[in-house]
C-alpha positions in Angstrom: 0.0 0.0 0.0 2.9 2.3 0.7 4.4 1.8 -2.7 1.0 2.6 -4.3 0.8 5.8 -2.2 4.3 6.8 -3.2 3.7 6.1 -6.8 0.4 8.1 -6.7 2.3 11.1 -5.3 5.0 10.8 -8.0 2.2 10.5 -10.6 0.7 13.8 -9.3 4.1 15.5 -9.5 4.5 14.2 -13.1 1.0 15.4 -14.0 1.8 18.9 -12.6 5.1 18.9 -14.5 3.2 18.0 -17.7 0.7 20.8 -17.1 3.6 23.3 -16.6 5.2 22.1 -19.8 1.9 22.6 -21.7 1.7 26.2 -20.4 5.3 26.7 -21.4 4.6 25.4 -24.9 1.6 27.8 -25.2 3.8 30.7 -24.1 6.6 29.7 -26.5 4.0 29.4 -29.3 2.7 32.8 -28.5 6.2 34.3 -28.7 6.7 32.7 -32.1 3.5 34.2 -33.3 4.4 37.6 -31.9 7.9 37.5 -33.6 6.3 36.3 -36.9 3.9 39.2 -36.7 6.8 41.7 -36.3 8.6 40.1 -39.2 5.4 40.4 -41.4 5.0 44.0 -40.4 8.6 44.8 -41.4 8.3 43.0 -44.7 5.0 44.8 -45.5 6.7 48.1 -44.6 9.5 47.2 -47.0 7.1 46.3 -49.8 5.0 49.5 -49.3 8.1 51.7 -49.3 9.5 49.9 -52.4 6.2 50.5 -54.2 6.4 54.2 -53.4 10.0 54.3 -54.4 9.2 52.7 -57.7 6.5 55.3 -58.3 8.8 58.2 -58.0 10.5 58.4 -61.3 11.6 62.0 -61.1 13.5 61.7 -57.8 16.6 63.7 -56.9 19.8 62.0 -56.0 19.5 63.1 -52.3 16.0 61.5 -52.0 17.2 58.3 -53.8 20.2 58.2 -51.3 17.7 58.6 -48.4 15.6 55.7 -49.8 18.6 53.6 -50.2 19.7 54.2 -46.6 16.2 53.4 -45.4 16.1 50.2 -47.4 19.4 49.1 -46.0 18.3 49.7 -42.4 15.0 48.0 -43.0 16.7 45.1 -44.7 19.0 44.7 -41.7 16.0 44.9 -39.3 14.3 42.2 -41.4 17.3 39.9 -41.2 17.6 40.4 -37.4 13.9 39.7 -37.0 14.3 36.5 -39.1 17.1 35.4 -36.7 14.9 36.2 -33.7 12.1 34.2 -35.3 14.4 31.3 -35.8 15.6 31.4 -32.2 12.0 31.4 -31.0 11.1 28.4 -33.2 14.1 26.6 -31.8 13.0 27.4 -28.2 9.5 26.2 -29.1 10.9 22.9 -30.4 12.9 22.4 -27.2 9.9 23.1 -25.0 7.8 20.7 -27.1 10.5 18.0 -26.6 10.3 18.7 -22.9 6.5 18.2 -23.0 6.9 14.9 -24.9 9.3 13.7 -22.2 6.9 14.8 -19.5 4.1 12.8 -21.2 6.4 9.8 -21.4 7.4 10.0 -17.8 3.8 10.3 -16.7 2.8 7.3 -18.8 5.7 5.3 -17.3 4.5 6.2 -13.8 0.9 5.2 -14.7 2.2 1.9 -15.9 4.1 1.4 -12.7 1.0 2.3 -10.7 -1.1 -0.2 -12.6 1.5 -2.9 -12.0 1.6 -2.2 -8.2 -2.2 -2.2 -8.1 -2.3 -5.6 -9.9 0.4 -7.0 -7.5 -1.5 -5.7 -4.5 -4.7 -7.2 -5.7 -3.0 -10.5 -6.5 -1.4 -10.6 -3.0 -4.7 -9.7 -1.4 -6.5 -12.5 -3.3 -3.8 -14.9 -2.4 -4.1 -13.9 1.3 -7.9 -14.2 1.2 -7.5 -17.7 -0.4 -5.1 -18.8 2.3 -7.5 -17.6 4.9 -10.4 -19.3 3.2 -8.3 -22.5 3.0 -7.4 -22.3 6.6 -11.0 -21.9 7.7 -12.0 -24.8 5.5 -9.2 -27.0 6.9 -10.1 -25.9 10.5 -13.8 -26.9 10.0 -12.8 -30.3 8.6 -10.4 -30.9 11.5 -13.2 -30.5 14.1 
């Protein structure tokens, strides 16, 4: 019975760990979505600015130089944001792996609990059978 109680406590801990990992996966997924949104915003800004640049045929050199500098900075920002997105995706994958491991650990503990319950039931039935046999033998001996 003590083994069963211990395993039940461990199972509860594993269930809590799994729930924590599920929350972490959700948070990591939200971070990925947020960073993707930022990237999309930068890319849309780039496209819109490029369209306005293409529409200005009679542009002075100074204005063209300003556009070029803006495109360079925006392109750098996009590349940095792509790196951030990649990092967030990697973090999400790591957290998902942790969740998978938490599921596995919980399942293993559940299997152990089932084995202990079966063993205890078998031992209890064996004990009851011994007691019934003893009572039967005692009655016949009288």
